[in-house]
Residue, then its C-alpha position, 0 to 999 in steps of 0.5 A: m439743597k445747600i450750596e457747597n464747594l463740593n457741588t458741581d457748577s451745574a448743580i449750583l446753577t440748577e439750585l440758583a435757578k430754582r431759588l430765583t423761580r421760587a422768588r419770582l412766583d412768591r412775588n406773583f410775577t410772570q416771566e414776562e412781567l419780571a422781564a419788563a420790570a428788570g429791563t431784560s428779555k423774557r428769554t433771559i428770564e427763561r435762561l436764568e430759570v433753567g440754570h443757563s449762563v446770563q450776563l452778570s448785569n442781567l442777573v443784578r437787574v433781576f435781583r433788583a426787580l425781585n427786591l433781592t439786592q440786599n442779598i447780593d452782599q451775602l454772596i461775597p461779603p466785603v473783605t476787611p483787612s486784618p489789624i496788621q494789614q491796616l497798620k501797614l497800609q495806613g490809608k493805602e489800598r492794595r491795587r495789585a497782587s505781588a509777584h511770586r518770588t523765585s527761589s535762590k536755587e533757580s537764580g544760581p549760586w550767590a556770589w560777591a559782585d567784586d569777585k568777577 
């Protein structure tokens, strides 16, 4: 199954579970051996392989034990700023999202300050 945005969360977790199970079996690991190599419990491996939720740090450990850490970069590729953004930033890294601006209709009619 190809993982797409239209898939349900459950379907995506099930597919990831199948792929992790296949990767474990391809490397001839038992669940106990993988748990020992990853530094997690066998129950964590069981939960992963049925598509249940686990801590992200445990997933990274399992990826490392299966020698799949290079594939993590494909999950969320690094974001590179556009050339215009690079010029604006000039070495500064964005640290916050900007606030949403309210429209002038919401703030009331405009008036000169000295008209009060």
